[in-house]
N, C-alpha and C positions, 0 to 999 in steps of 0.2 A: 312593318310586316311579318308575318309568321315563316319560318323555313318553310317549302314546301316539300309534300312527301308525294310519292309516286303513284298515285290513285287516279291519276287523270294523265292526259298527254300534258308535258312541260309547257307548252304552247298555252293552252287551256286553262291551266292551273295559273300560268302568269298572268294572263289576260285578265282573268278573274279577280287575281289578287289586286293588282293594280287598278282595277276599275271599281272595287269595293271601296278603294283608299281615296276615289275622286268621289265615289256619288258619297260615300260618308262626311267627307268636306277635310279628310287628313290631306289630302292634296288639294290645294287651293287653286282656283284659276290663275293662270299666269306662273305657276309653278315649273320651272325647269325639270324637265325628266332625263335624269343621266342615266345611260343605259348600263355602263360598270356600276353606278352605286346600286340601281334597280337589282342588276345580275348578283351582286355582292348579296344585298339583302335578302333575296330569293334562294340564294344559295344555287345559280344555275348559271348557264353560259349565258353569252350575248345575244345568241343565234334565237332563244324563245323569249325574249325580251324583245328583239326588234321584230320580230312575227306580232307579236302580242300588240306593241306600238302602232304596225301598221292596220292592224284589225281597229283598234280605238280609235287612230286616225279616220278611217272609212267610216266610223260611226258618226262622228263629230264629238268624239270625248276629249281627244287632244288635236293639235293643230304645229305646224313646221313654221316658224316664223323666220325662217332665215339663218341671219348669224346665233342668235339664241337659240335655236335648234328646236327639238321638241318641245312645247308646254302644254299643259293643261288648258284647255278652252275653257273661255268664260261660259255661264248661264245664257242659251241663247230662248230668248223670251219669244221672238217670233215660232220657233218650233216649238215650246211650251204650249202656246197659243194653238199651233196646228195640231198637237197631238189631241188636246183637249176636244177639238174640233173631230177629231178621228173618233173619239171615246164617245163622243155625244151619239154616234152612228152605233159604233160597234160596241159597247155596255148595253145598251138596251137586249142588242141581238144575244149576247152569252145570257144575259136575265132569262130571256125567252126560252133558251134551250137547255139552261141549267133546271127552270122550273119542275121540266119532265123528268128529271133524273136524281131527284133530290131523295135522298135515304135517311133513316133514322138517324146513320151515325152523320151525316152530313149536316142535317138539323142542328145535331149537336155541338157540332164543329163550327158552324156557324156562330151559334150563341156564343160559343166560348169564345169567341174571336172578338166578339162586339163587347162582352163584359170585360174582355182583359183591355181592351181598346179603351174603356172610360174607366177604368181602374186605373191606366197608364196617365189618365188625363188628368185625374184627380190629383196624382201622386208627382204630376209636373215632370213624367219621365219621357222628353222628348222623343230619344231614338226606338223608345220601346213604342211610342204613341203610331211612329212612321212603319215600326216593321209590323205593328197590327194592321194599319191602313193596308198595306202591302199586300198581308195575308187575307184581308178578307175579299178586295177583288182577285186576288189571285183563286180563291178558291171557287169564285163564279166563274172564272175565265177556266179553271179546270174542268168544273160541271159542266161546261157548256158541251164539252166533249168533242171541241173542234180545234184541232191541232194547228191551224193558222192563227185562231184568235190567240192559243196558248201563247204559239211563239212571238208573233208580233208585238202583243201585249208585255212579255218577259223584258225583251230590248225598250221599250218605250217608259217602262217604269225606272229604268235605270235613269233616263233622263231625265225623269220626274221628280226623282228622288233626290235630284242637286238642289231642287229649286223648293222643295217641300219641306225642308228641314227649319226653315224659319217661321213659317206662319205657326210649325208646332209649338213655337214658343207662346204662342196666343191661347190660351185654355179655353176662354167664351168659344172663338169661332173652333176649337177642334171638339168642342163637346156638342156643338150644332152638328157638325159632321159627322159625329156619333150616331146621334139621333136619326139621320136620313139614312144613315146605314141600317140602321135598326128597323125603322119603316120600311126598307126595301126589301130585308131578308124576311119578316113576319110577313109580308105582301106575299111573297115567294113560297113559304111555307103554306100559307093559305090556299096556293095554287090560282091568287089572283093575277095572272100573268100578264095582262095589259095594263093594271095598276103599276107592278112591280117594274114594269120594263120602262113605264111615263114618269115612274118617281128617280129611276136610274138616269133616264134621260136627261131631267131636270138638274139633276144633282152633277152630272158631268158637264154640261151646258153651263151650269152658274158657276162653278168651280173659278175659274180664271178672274171671273168679276170680283170677287171676295177681296182681294189686295190687289192694289191698282201698280205696284210699282214689279217690275221683271224680277226683281231678286226676293219678293217676299209673295211668292205664289201659295195659292192654298192647298191644305193637302185634299185628298180625292174624298 
């Protein structure tokens, strides 16, 4: 972990630093979180660490195991499926709202993300593929202009990120995912709102079934 700088509140920065370690897999499920160790790593006192852990616990990223203390929670397959059920309803709405707000700059940005995602698949850069995937969907959420969608999906993506990393090791599947992304976005650019929304609905609905095991869930 990097030493924190005072750009944000210490609690928020500590929370984000620990959450990032969990979501990228640096802190694996079952890893015990020592407040003293984390405080030393992040160059903060125990108070912001304790507050950050409380936030992470409320969001099911960590759990209290009693004698062992607080550990990184296991990836929750049920939660994963529930998020995708939610996305199957919310993502098409985000697409519908975004279509009317697209600018030339937004179109260029979307196409750049898609090109980057495809290139990262070809180069087998799994973490970069994941980031491009997040960037693509985040762009659509932002373009929706709906603050509830933006804030809700930001947290849910952090849960999905933990499960998505393994599927990104399967280039054939991620190539298919990026083809779907491109079809969705080009339908949006063409102003085909209903088609784009339906493509997104299918994309989100089918995603959890592409890999059957809870620890190898698909990219979005």
